VEXLUMMAR-707139 format. One record per residue (C-alpha): x, y negated, z negated. Coordinates in steps of 0.1 Angstrom, whole numbers, m for minus. Layout:
@xx:X | yy:Y | zz:Z
...
This chain:
@xx:13 | yy:m764 | zz:531
@xx:m9 | yy:m793 | zz:524
@xx:m40 | yy:m783 | zz:504
@xx:m73 | yy:m801 | zz:500
@xx:m84 | yy:m798 | zz:464
@xx:m121 | yy:m789 | zz:459
@xx:m138 | yy:m790 | zz:425
@xx:m176 | yy:m790 | zz:419
@xx:m185 | yy:m799 | zz:383
@xx:m211 | yy:m777 | zz:367
@xx:m247 | yy:m790 | zz:365
@xx:m263 | yy:m796 | zz:331
@xx:m283 | yy:m764 | zz:336
@xx:m251 | yy:m744 | zz:344
@xx:m233 | yy:m760 | zz:314
@xx:m262 | yy:m750 | zz:290
@xx:m263 | yy:m715 | zz:305
@xx:m225 | yy:m712 | zz:300
@xx:m227 | yy:m723 | zz:264
@xx:m255 | yy:m698 | zz:257
@xx:m237 | yy:m669 | zz:275
@xx:m204 | yy:m678 | zz:259
@xx:m220 | yy:m676 | zz:224
@xx:m234 | yy:m642 | zz:231
@xx:m201 | yy:m628 | zz:245
@xx:m179 | yy:m646 | zz:219
@xx:m161 | yy:m663 | zz:248
@xx:m152 | yy:m699 | zz:256
@xx:m178 | yy:m718 | zz:276
@xx:m151 | yy:m724 | zz:303
@xx:m149 | yy:m686 | zz:310
@xx:m186 | yy:m681 | zz:306
@xx:m190 | yy:m707 | zz:333
@xx:m167 | yy:m686 | zz:356
@xx:m190 | yy:m657 | zz:351
@xx:m221 | yy:m677 | zz:360
@xx:m203 | yy:m690 | zz:392
@xx:m198 | yy:m653 | zz:400
@xx:m235 | yy:m646 | zz:398
@xx:m232 | yy:m629 | zz:363
@xx:m258 | yy:m647 | zz:342
@xx:m268 | yy:m621 | zz:315
@xx:m251 | yy:m604 | zz:286
@xx:m258 | yy:m569 | zz:301
@xx:m244 | yy:m580 | zz:336
@xx:m213 | yy:m593 | zz:319
@xx:m207 | yy:m561 | zz:300
@xx:m211 | yy:m541 | zz:333
@xx:m186 | yy:m565 | zz:349
@xx:m160 | yy:m563 | zz:321
@xx:m164 | yy:m525 | zz:317
@xx:m172 | yy:m509 | zz:351
@xx:m185 | yy:m474 | zz:346
@xx:m178 | yy:m444 | zz:369
@xx:m213 | yy:m433 | zz:362
@xx:m225 | yy:m464 | zz:381
@xx:m209 | yy:m451 | zz:414
@xx:m235 | yy:m448 | zz:441
@xx:m249 | yy:m414 | zz:450
@xx:m227 | yy:m404 | zz:480
@xx:m256 | yy:m386 | zz:497
@xx:m272 | yy:m420 | zz:503
@xx:m246 | yy:m425 | zz:531
@xx:m259 | yy:m415 | zz:565
@xx:m246 | yy:m381 | zz:578
@xx:m231 | yy:m372 | zz:544
@xx:m252 | yy:m340 | zz:540
@xx:m241 | yy:m330 | zz:576
@xx:m204 | yy:m337 | zz:568
@xx:m205 | yy:m316 | zz:536
@xx:m223 | yy:m287 | zz:554
@xx:m197 | yy:m287 | zz:582
@xx:m168 | yy:m288 | zz:557
@xx:m184 | yy:m259 | zz:537
@xx:m188 | yy:m239 | zz:569
@xx:m152 | yy:m245 | zz:580
@xx:m140 | yy:m233 | zz:546
@xx:m164 | yy:m203 | zz:546
@xx:m152 | yy:m193 | zz:581
@xx:m115 | yy:m198 | zz:572
@xx:m111 | yy:m224 | zz:600
@xx:m80 | yy:m245 | zz:602
@xx:m87 | yy:m281 | zz:591
@xx:m67 | yy:m312 | zz:600
@xx:m69 | yy:m344 | zz:579
@xx:m60 | yy:m373 | zz:603
@xx:m55 | yy:m409 | zz:594
@xx:m42 | yy:m443 | zz:604
@xx:m6 | yy:m452 | zz:597
@xx:m13 | yy:m482 | zz:574
@xx:m18 | yy:m481 | zz:536
@xx:m55 | yy:m475 | zz:538
@xx:m51 | yy:m446 | zz:563
@xx:m22 | yy:m430 | zz:544
@xx:m38 | yy:m431 | zz:510
@xx:m71 | yy:m418 | zz:525
@xx:m53 | yy:m388 | zz:540
@xx:m34 | yy:m382 | zz:508
@xx:m66 | yy:m383 | zz:488
@xx:m87 | yy:m359 | zz:509
@xx:m57 | yy:m335 | zz:515
@xx:m47 | yy:m334 | zz:479
@xx:m83 | yy:m328 | zz:467
@xx:m91 | yy:m301 | zz:493
@xx:m58 | yy:m282 | zz:490
@xx:m68 | yy:m272 | zz:454
@xx:m95 | yy:m251 | zz:469
@xx:m83 | yy:m243 | zz:504
@xx:m50 | yy:m235 | zz:520
@xx:m56 | yy:m235 | zz:557
@xx:m53 | yy:m273 | zz:559
@xx:m27 | yy:m298 | zz:572
@xx:m25 | yy:m335 | zz:578
@xx:m15 | yy:m357 | zz:608
@xx:m5 | yy:m393 | zz:611
@xx:m1 | yy:m406 | zz:647
@xx:32 | yy:m423 | zz:657
@xx:25 | yy:m460 | zz:661
@xx:51 | yy:m463 | zz:690
@xx:43 | yy:m431 | zz:709
@xx:6 | yy:m426 | zz:703
@xx:m7 | yy:m460 | zz:691
@xx:m37 | yy:m467 | zz:669
@xx:m65 | yy:m442 | zz:663
@xx:m71 | yy:m408 | zz:679
@xx:m45 | yy:m398 | zz:705
@xx:m48 | yy:m371 | zz:731
@xx:m14 | yy:m358 | zz:719
@xx:m28 | yy:m352 | zz:685
@xx:m59 | yy:m333 | zz:699
@xx:m36 | yy:m311 | zz:720
@xx:m15 | yy:m304 | zz:689
@xx:m47 | yy:m295 | zz:670
@xx:m57 | yy:m271 | zz:698
@xx:m22 | yy:m255 | zz:698
@xx:m24 | yy:m250 | zz:661
@xx:m59 | yy:m236 | zz:663
@xx:m76 | yy:m265 | zz:644
@xx:m114 | yy:m263 | zz:645
@xx:m122 | yy:m293 | zz:623
@xx:m106 | yy:m328 | zz:621
@xx:m115 | yy:m351 | zz:593
@xx:m105 | yy:m385 | zz:605
@xx:m100 | yy:m414 | zz:581
@xx:m98 | yy:m452 | zz:585
@xx:m101 | yy:m449 | zz:623
@xx:m120 | yy:m430 | zz:650
@xx:m152 | yy:m451 | zz:652
@xx:m144 | yy:m462 | zz:687
@xx:m127 | yy:m430 | zz:700
@xx:m155 | yy:m419 | zz:723
@xx:m134 | yy:m405 | zz:751
@xx:m109 | yy:m387 | zz:728
@xx:m136 | yy:m371 | zz:706
@xx:m155 | yy:m360 | zz:737
@xx:m122 | yy:m344 | zz:749
@xx:m118 | yy:m326 | zz:716
@xx:m153 | yy:m314 | zz:717
@xx:m146 | yy:m298 | zz:751
@xx:m118 | yy:m279 | zz:735
@xx:m140 | yy:m267 | zz:707
@xx:m128 | yy:m291 | zz:680
@xx:m153 | yy:m309 | zz:658
@xx:m147 | yy:m343 | zz:642
@xx:m160 | yy:m358 | zz:609
@xx:m153 | yy:m395 | zz:611
@xx:m148 | yy:m415 | zz:578
@xx:m143 | yy:m451 | zz:589
@xx:m152 | yy:m486 | zz:577
@xx:m145 | yy:m506 | zz:609
@xx:m174 | yy:m522 | zz:629
@xx:m188 | yy:m496 | zz:653
@xx:m198 | yy:m502 | zz:690
@xx:m234 | yy:m496 | zz:701
@xx:m224 | yy:m462 | zz:715
@xx:m207 | yy:m440 | zz:689
@xx:m184 | yy:m410 | zz:694
@xx:m199 | yy:m375 | zz:697
@xx:m187 | yy:m364 | zz:662
@xx:m205 | yy:m339 | zz:641
@xx:m209 | yy:m365 | zz:614
@xx:m200 | yy:m402 | zz:612
@xx:m196 | yy:m416 | zz:577
@xx:m194 | yy:m454 | zz:580
@xx:m214 | yy:m478 | zz:558
@xx:m212 | yy:m504 | zz:586
@xx:m233 | yy:m483 | zz:609
@xx:m264 | yy:m504 | zz:617
@xx:m286 | yy:m474 | zz:609
@xx:m270 | yy:m467 | zz:575
@xx:m289 | yy:m479 | zz:544
@xx:m260 | yy:m472 | zz:520
@xx:m262 | yy:m501 | zz:495
@xx:m226 | yy:m511 | zz:496
@xx:m211 | yy:m520 | zz:529
@xx:m175 | yy:m530 | zz:520
@xx:m157 | yy:m497 | zz:512
@xx:m122 | yy:m493 | zz:526
@xx:m113 | yy:m462 | zz:546
@xx:m99 | yy:m445 | zz:515
@xx:m132 | yy:m454 | zz:497
@xx:m152 | yy:m436 | zz:524
@xx:m129 | yy:m406 | zz:520
@xx:m134 | yy:m407 | zz:483
@xx:m172 | yy:m407 | zz:487
@xx:m170 | yy:m377 | zz:510
@xx:m150 | yy:m358 | zz:484
@xx:m174 | yy:m369 | zz:457
@xx:m203 | yy:m355 | zz:478
@xx:m183 | yy:m322 | zz:485
@xx:m176 | yy:m318 | zz:448
@xx:m212 | yy:m325 | zz:438
@xx:m224 | yy:m299 | zz:464
@xx:m200 | yy:m273 | zz:452
@xx:m205 | yy:m279 | zz:414
@xx:m169 | yy:m291 | zz:410
@xx:m168 | yy:m314 | zz:380
@xx:m163 | yy:m351 | zz:387
@xx:m133 | yy:m352 | zz:364
@xx:m113 | yy:m334 | zz:391
@xx:m116 | yy:m365 | zz:413
@xx:m104 | yy:m390 | zz:386
@xx:m66 | yy:m383 | zz:393
@xx:m72 | yy:m395 | zz:429
@xx:m85 | yy:m429 | zz:419
@xx:m50 | yy:m444 | zz:420
@xx:m51 | yy:m440 | zz:458
@xx:m84 | yy:m459 | zz:459
@xx:m69 | yy:m488 | zz:439
@xx:m39 | yy:m490 | zz:462
@xx:m60 | yy:m490 | zz:494
@xx:m86 | yy:m516 | zz:480
@xx:m58 | yy:m540 | zz:471
@xx:m37 | yy:m535 | zz:503
@xx:m67 | yy:m536 | zz:527
@xx:m80 | yy:m568 | zz:511
@xx:m116 | yy:m556 | zz:509
@xx:m139 | yy:m574 | zz:484
@xx:m132 | yy:m563 | zz:448
@xx:m169 | yy:m563 | zz:439
@xx:m196 | yy:m538 | zz:431
@xx:m185 | yy:m502 | zz:440
@xx:m150 | yy:m514 | zz:449
@xx:m146 | yy:m530 | zz:415
@xx:m155 | yy:m497 | zz:398
@xx:m130 | yy:m478 | zz:419
@xx:m103 | yy:m504 | zz:416
@xx:m108 | yy:m508 | zz:378
@xx:m105 | yy:m470 | zz:371
@xx:m79 | yy:m466 | zz:399
@xx:m56 | yy:m492 | zz:382
@xx:m61 | yy:m474 | zz:349
@xx:m50 | yy:m442 | zz:365
@xx:m20 | yy:m459 | zz:381
@xx:m9 | yy:m473 | zz:348
@xx:m15 | yy:m443 | zz:326
@xx:m10 | yy:m412 | zz:348
@xx:m1 | yy:m420 | zz:385
@xx:3 | yy:m393 | zz:411
@xx:40 | yy:m382 | zz:415
@xx:44 | yy:m400 | zz:448
@xx:31 | yy:m433 | zz:435
@xx:51 | yy:m428 | zz:403
@xx:83 | yy:m426 | zz:425
@xx:73 | yy:m458 | zz:443
@xx:67 | yy:m476 | zz:410
@xx:101 | yy:m465 | zz:399
@xx:119 | yy:m476 | zz:431
@xx:101 | yy:m510 | zz:428
@xx:114 | yy:m516 | zz:393
@xx:78 | yy:m519 | zz:380
@xx:82 | yy:m494 | zz:351
@xx:73 | yy:m505 | zz:316
@xx:46 | yy:m531 | zz:324
@xx:10 | yy:m533 | zz:332
@xx:5 | yy:m530 | zz:370
@xx:m20 | yy:m553 | zz:387
@xx:m36 | yy:m557 | zz:421
@xx:m9 | yy:m582 | zz:431
@xx:19 | yy:m556 | zz:423
@xx:2 | yy:m533 | zz:448
@xx:m1 | yy:m560 | zz:474
@xx:35 | yy:m573 | zz:472
@xx:54 | yy:m542 | zz:460
@xx:37 | yy:m508 | zz:464
@xx:16 | yy:m514 | zz:496
@xx:45 | yy:m528 | zz:518
@xx:66 | yy:m497 | zz:510
@xx:38 | yy:m473 | zz:520
@xx:33 | yy:m494 | zz:551
@xx:70 | yy:m496 | zz:560
@xx:75 | yy:m460 | zz:574
@xx:45 | yy:m465 | zz:597
@xx:58 | yy:m499 | zz:608
@xx:94 | yy:m488 | zz:614
@xx:92 | yy:m451 | zz:622
@xx:64 | yy:m427 | zz:614
@xx:37 | yy:m430 | zz:587
@xx:37 | yy:m393 | zz:580
@xx:67 | yy:m398 | zz:557
@xx:45 | yy:m420 | zz:535
@xx:19 | yy:m392 | zz:532
@xx:46 | yy:m366 | zz:525
@xx:56 | yy:m388 | zz:496
@xx:20 | yy:m394 | zz:484
@xx:12 | yy:m356 | zz:483
@xx:46 | yy:m346 | zz:468
@xx:44 | yy:m323 | zz:437
@xx:81 | yy:m325 | zz:427
@xx:93 | yy:m357 | zz:411
@xx:131 | yy:m355 | zz:421
@xx:120 | yy:m349 | zz:457
@xx:95 | yy:m378 | zz:455
@xx:122 | yy:m401 | zz:442
@xx:145 | yy:m393 | zz:472
@xx:115 | yy:m398 | zz:496
@xx:107 | yy:m431 | zz:479
@xx:143 | yy:m443 | zz:482
@xx:141 | yy:m435 | zz:520
@xx:109 | yy:m455 | zz:523
@xx:124 | yy:m484 | zz:504
@xx:152 | yy:m485 | zz:530
@xx:126 | yy:m487 | zz:557
@xx:111 | yy:m516 | zz:538
@xx:144 | yy:m535 | zz:537
@xx:149 | yy:m530 | zz:574
@xx:113 | yy:m542 | zz:579
@xx:120 | yy:m574 | zz:559
@xx:149 | yy:m582 | zz:582
@xx:129 | yy:m577 | zz:614
@xx:99 | yy:m596 | zz:598
@xx:121 | yy:m626 | zz:589
@xx:137 | yy:m628 | zz:624
@xx:103 | yy:m625 | zz:642
@xx:86 | yy:m651 | zz:620
@xx:115 | yy:m675 | zz:626
@xx:112 | yy:m669 | zz:664
@xx:74 | yy:m674 | zz:662
@xx:78 | yy:m706 | zz:642
@xx:102 | yy:m719 | zz:668
@xx:77 | yy:m712 | zz:696
@xx:50 | yy:m730 | zz:676
@xx:73 | yy:m760 | zz:670
@xx:84 | yy:m760 | zz:707
@xx:48 | yy:m758 | zz:720
@xx:37 | yy:m789 | zz:703
@xx:2 | yy:m783 | zz:716
@xx:m1 | yy:m751 | zz:695
@xx:2 | yy:m771 | zz:663
@xx:m28 | yy:m791 | zz:672
@xx:m49 | yy:m761 | zz:684
@xx:m76 | yy:m746 | zz:662
@xx:m59 | yy:m712 | zz:667
@xx:m25 | yy:m698 | zz:675
@xx:m20 | yy:m671 | zz:701
@xx:17 | yy:m661 | zz:707
@xx:33 | yy:m634 | zz:727
@xx:68 | yy:m621 | zz:733
@xx:77 | yy:m588 | zz:751
@xx:105 | yy:m580 | zz:726
@xx:87 | yy:m582 | zz:693
@xx:83 | yy:m550 | zz:673
@xx:48 | yy:m536 | zz:674
@xx:48 | yy:m525 | zz:638
@xx:56 | yy:m560 | zz:625
@xx:33 | yy:m583 | zz:645
@xx:5 | yy:m580 | zz:619
@xx:28 | yy:m593 | zz:591
@xx:40 | yy:m622 | zz:614
@xx:3 | yy:m631 | zz:622
@xx:m3 | yy:m632 | zz:584
@xx:27 | yy:m654 | zz:578
@xx:17 | yy:m679 | zz:606
@xx:m19 | yy:m680 | zz:592
@xx:m5 | yy:m690 | zz:559
@xx:19 | yy:m716 | zz:573
@xx:m5 | yy:m733 | zz:598
@xx:m38 | yy:m723 | zz:584
@xx:m52 | yy:m713 | zz:617
@xx:m67 | yy:m680 | zz:630
@xx:m36 | yy:m663 | zz:646
@xx:m30 | yy:m635 | zz:671
@xx:5 | yy:m622 | zz:677
@xx:10 | yy:m600 | zz:708
@xx:39 | yy:m579 | zz:721
@xx:45 | yy:m558 | zz:752
@xx:40 | yy:m521 | zz:753
@xx:49 | yy:m509 | zz:788
@xx:22 | yy:m522 | zz:811
@xx:0 | yy:m530 | zz:781
@xx:0 | yy:m556 | zz:754
@xx:m8 | yy:m549 | zz:717
@xx:m20 | yy:m576 | zz:694
@xx:m27 | yy:m581 | zz:658
@xx:m50 | yy:m608 | zz:645
@xx:m54 | yy:m625 | zz:611
@xx:m79 | yy:m652 | zz:601
@xx:m87 | yy:m680 | zz:576
@xx:m114 | yy:m681 | zz:550
@xx:m149 | yy:m681 | zz:566
@xx:m139 | yy:m675 | zz:602
@xx:m148 | yy:m642 | zz:619
@xx:m118 | yy:m633 | zz:641
@xx:m134 | yy:m599 | zz:651
@xx:m163 | yy:m618 | zz:668
@xx:m138 | yy:m641 | zz:685
@xx:m119 | yy:m611 | zz:700
@xx:m152 | yy:m593 | zz:709
@xx:m162 | yy:m624 | zz:730
@xx:m132 | yy:m615 | zz:753
@xx:m140 | yy:m577 | zz:753
@xx:m142 | yy:m576 | zz:792
@xx:m104 | yy:m583 | zz:792
@xx:m97 | yy:m557 | zz:765
@xx:m90 | yy:m520 | zz:768
@xx:m95 | yy:m515 | zz:731
@xx:m101 | yy:m535 | zz:699
@xx:m113 | yy:m530 | zz:663
@xx:m112 | yy:m544 | zz:629
@xx:m132 | yy:m567 | zz:606
@xx:m138 | yy:m604 | zz:598
@xx:m102 | yy:m613 | zz:587
@xx:m80 | yy:m587 | zz:605
@xx:m82 | yy:m570 | zz:638
@xx:m61 | yy:m552 | zz:664
@xx:m64 | yy:m552 | zz:702
@xx:m50 | yy:m537 | zz:734
@xx:m51 | yy:m552 | zz:769
@xx:m31 | yy:m553 | zz:801
@xx:0 | yy:m575 | zz:799
@xx:m10 | yy:m594 | zz:830
@xx:m43 | yy:m605 | zz:812
@xx:m26 | yy:m620 | zz:781
@xx:m25 | yy:m656 | zz:794
@xx:m62 | yy:m654 | zz:804
@xx:m70 | yy:m639 | zz:770
@xx:m52 | yy:m667 | zz:752
@xx:m72 | yy:m694 | zz:771
@xx:m105 | yy:m677 | zz:764
@xx:m98 | yy:m669 | zz:728
@xx:m87 | yy:m704 | zz:720
@xx:m118 | yy:m718 | zz:738
@xx:m141 | yy:m696 | zz:717
@xx:m124 | yy:m707 | zz:684
@xx:m126 | yy:m744 | zz:694
@xx:m164 | yy:m739 | zz:699
@xx:m171 | yy:m719 | zz:668
@xx:m147 | yy:m730 | zz:640
@xx:m159 | yy:m755 | zz:614
@xx:m137 | yy:m784 | zz:605
@xx:m134 | yy:m772 | zz:569
@xx:m121 | yy:m738 | zz:581
@xx:m90 | yy:m755 | zz:595
@xx:m80 | yy:m770 | zz:561
@xx:m63 | yy:m750 | zz:534
@xx:m85 | yy:m755 | zz:503
@xx:m77 | yy:m750 | zz:467
@xx:m110 | yy:m742 | zz:451
@xx:m107 | yy:m752 | zz:414
@xx:m128 | yy:m732 | zz:390
@xx:m123 | yy:m754 | zz:359
@xx:m106 | yy:m785 | zz:345
@xx:m88 | yy:m777 | zz:313
@xx:m61 | yy:m792 | zz:290
@xx:m30 | yy:m773 | zz:278
@xx:m45 | yy:m771 | zz:243
@xx:m73 | yy:m749 | zz:258
@xx:m48 | yy:m723 | zz:269
@xx:m49 | yy:m701 | zz:238
@xx:m40 | yy:m664 | zz:233
@xx:m78 | yy:m656 | zz:232
@xx:m85 | yy:m674 | zz:264
@xx:m56 | yy:m656 | zz:281
@xx:m68 | yy:m622 | zz:268
@xx:m104 | yy:m629 | zz:278
@xx:m92 | yy:m640 | zz:312
@xx:m75 | yy:m606 | zz:318
@xx:m109 | yy:m589 | zz:314
@xx:m119 | yy:m605 | zz:347
@xx:m94 | yy:m583 | zz:366
@xx:m90 | yy:m565 | zz:390
@xx:m87 | yy:m596 | zz:412
@xx:m91 | yy:m598 | zz:449
@xx:m115 | yy:m611 | zz:476
@xx:m149 | yy:m618 | zz:461
@xx:m133 | yy:m620 | zz:426
@xx:m103 | yy:m643 | zz:430
@xx:m81 | yy:m651 | zz:401
@xx:m95 | yy:m682 | zz:384
@xx:m78 | yy:m714 | zz:394
@xx:m75 | yy:m741 | zz:368
@xx:m65 | yy:m778 | zz:370
@xx:m49 | yy:m799 | zz:344
@xx:m46 | yy:m836 | zz:350
@xx:m20 | yy:m861 | zz:340
@xx:9 | yy:m838 | zz:331
@xx:45 | yy:m847 | zz:328
@xx:79 | yy:m831 | zz:332
@xx:93 | yy:m822 | zz:298
@xx:127 | yy:m833 | zz:312
@xx:139 | yy:m797 | zz:318
@xx:122 | yy:m787 | zz:351
@xx:147 | yy:m777 | zz:378
@xx:148 | yy:m764 | zz:414
@xx:157 | yy:m727 | zz:417
@xx:159 | yy:m699 | zz:443
@xx:184 | yy:m688 | zz:469
@xx:176 | yy:m718 | zz:491
@xx:165 | yy:m741 | zz:462
@xx:129 | yy:m737 | zz:475
@xx:111 | yy:m731 | zz:441
@xx:106 | yy:m752 | zz:410
@xx:109 | yy:m738 | zz:375
@xx:87 | yy:m762 | zz:353
@xx:84 | yy:m771 | zz:317
@xx:54 | yy:m794 | zz:313
@xx:35 | yy:m814 | zz:287
@xx:1 | yy:m832 | zz:289
@xx:m11 | yy:m861 | zz:269
@xx:m36 | yy:m841 | zz:247
@xx:m13 | yy:m817 | zz:229
@xx:23 | yy:m809 | zz:220
@xx:23 | yy:m776 | zz:239
@xx:52 | yy:m772 | zz:263
@xx:40 | yy:m750 | zz:292
@xx:63 | yy:m730 | zz:314
@xx:54 | yy:m727 | zz:350
@xx:67 | yy:m717 | zz:384
@xx:59 | yy:m733 | zz:417
@xx:70 | yy:m711 | zz:446
@xx:80 | yy:m729 | zz:478
@xx:71 | yy:m763 | zz:465
@xx:106 | yy:m779 | zz:460
@xx:95 | yy:m809 | zz:481
@xx:76 | yy:m821 | zz:450
@xx:107 | yy:m820 | zz:427
@xx:117 | yy:m856 | zz:432
@xx:83 | yy:m869 | zz:422
@xx:82 | yy:m846 | zz:392
@xx:116 | yy:m859 | zz:380
@xx:104 | yy:m895 | zz:384
@xx:87 | yy:m893 | zz:350
@xx:53 | yy:m902 | zz:365
@xx:22 | yy:m882 | zz:358
@xx:8 | yy:m856 | zz:382
@xx:m21 | yy:m830 | zz:384
@xx:m15 | yy:m793 | zz:388
@xx:m37 | yy:m765 | zz:401
@xx:m26 | yy:m731 | zz:387
@xx:m34 | yy:m696 | zz:376
@xx:m25 | yy:m683 | zz:342
@xx:m2 | yy:m653 | zz:342
@xx:18 | yy:m631 | zz:318
@xx:53 | yy:m643 | zz:313
@xx:72 | yy:m610 | zz:322
@xx:103 | yy:m622 | zz:304
@xx:86 | yy:m633 | zz:272
@xx:62 | yy:m607 | zz:258
@xx:29 | yy:m622 | zz:248
@xx:37 | yy:m656 | zz:263
@xx:20 | yy:m672 | zz:293
@xx:33 | yy:m687 | zz:325
@xx:15 | yy:m710 | zz:348
@xx:17 | yy:m701 | zz:385
@xx:14 | yy:m735 | zz:402
@xx:m5 | yy:m734 | zz:434
@xx:m7 | yy:m772 | zz:440
@xx:10 | yy:m804 | zz:427
@xx:m3 | yy:m839 | zz:435
@xx:3 | yy:m874 | zz:420
@xx:m24 | yy:m883 | zz:394
@xx:m51 | yy:m906 | zz:407
@xx:m44 | yy:m933 | zz:382
@xx:m8 | yy:m935 | zz:392
C-alpha cells in the first residue's frame, strides 16, 4: 500500500510546554510532546493517564435505566426465576456473556447462557431463542452486545411473559424495543458521560451496579476485567477514559491471573512467558474466540471462557484453535477471490468504495474479507453473500468516514442493519443487492473527503537512532494500552542506510529483516518491515532512505528493541 506521510512540527508554544512537562515528569521532551498532542497538558493529568485508577470508574447508576435493570434482576433472583444470559457470537458478545454469567453464578444457580447460531438464526435476537427460553421457563433474558433493534422479537417475548434487559452499545433507532430496561450509553436520552463502551463494558457496568446495590465488594469484579480488555481490543473501541481504565487493569489481570478459559487460549497461542499486549489480543486471542462463531457455533467459545477446569479448558481451546486454522484457509481463499473481482472490475479500483457480492461466500468470514480489502485498497468496503432469498453483508471503513451513516441512507432497501462508524452489518433481499450497491457508492462519492481515500502515516515525532535509549523505550511502554484514540506512537528517522546485512524473509519472501544505521550515531538498529519486500532493491542500493516505525520489544533478545517499519521512502536529498 502506498502511504502519504503526514508530520506537523510542534509550535514554539507546544515545544516550550513539552520541555516544561518533560522536566516535571522526568521524561524526554519528545514523549512529553506526545502527551500534549493527546490533550494531556498537566502533571496530574499525566499521572492519571499513566496510572489509571479503578476508583475513577464512573458511577454505573448514571446510566439511564440502570436502577430499573438492577431492581428487575434482584426481583428475578428473589423469586427464583430462570435467567438467560444472551449474547452475540463475536468476541465482544462472547466475553460479555461470559462476564455476566460467571459473576452471577457465584450468587445464583437458576441461570444459563445462549449464543445464537450465525447460520441458522443470524445476528441478534431470534424467535428460535425466545421459543427455547419459553420451553425452559426463562422469565428474564439479559441480552448483551445486541438487541437494540429487536423490536418485533422483544414484543413477541413480552407476549410470552419473558422480560428483557438490553445491554448494548450499537446506535439505536428512534423507536426502541419494549424491554424492561435498556442500558446503552448511545441512547440519545442517556447522559452517561462516556459513550464508547463496548458490549462487554456495558455488561460490566451492569454487574458493577448490581454489586454496589447488594453490598458485594468491588474486589469480586476484578477477576472479570480480563474479559473487558479482550473485548475492548477486539472490538476496536477507543482506548480512552473509562475504556482505558478497564483495558489497563484488564491487561494486568490477563498477565497476572487470567481466567482458566483465557489461560488455555494463551497457552494454545504460544504466548506464555511474555507480557501480553492489546495487539496479542487482536491478532492471537480474539480470532480464536471469534473462530467458533464464524465456522460453527459461538457457544463453544463461551463454554471455554466460563470453564472451571484447566485440562478441560485446554481441550476446548485446542478445538477452537482447529476452527481458527480452518477459518484462515477459507479467509485466504475468499480474499483471493475478492481481490480477483476487484482486479477484473477495473472500475471498482477507481471507485471511492468497494461493494462486492458472491452467493457462495461463507457468512462468518465476510467481515474479515471486508477488513482485508479495506487495508489493501483503502476504501470503505462492503462484502455481501447470499443467505437463501436474503443477502447478508459486512462493512468496514477507513479513518474518518462513517460507514453506518452511509448504510442508513439506503435503509429503505434494508431489512435490518446495525453497527457503528467503522464497522456495520446489514441484511436485505438478494434481488436488491445491485440497487444497494449503486446507491451506497453514490452516497460515498458525495460524502467522502479526498484525504479519506488516502492511506496516511501520521508521524508523531522525528528522532535519530541515538534518541532510542532504554529509558525512552521504558517510558514509551507507559503509554499503553494502545488502540483507537491512543495509537502506538509513530516515529520517523531520516537518512538511514542498510548496514549491509538486511535481507528478504518470509514464506513468499514478502518481508524485510533490516539492520540499519543513521549518520548521527554508531547504533545498529534491528527492524522488520512486513509485506514491504518491494523496497528491498532500493535498500540494498546503498542509498539513504527515511523510515516510519513503532518501537517494539525484541521478543528474541530480552531487553533489546526492534523497529516495526510501517513505511520506507527514498530520502528527499537523494
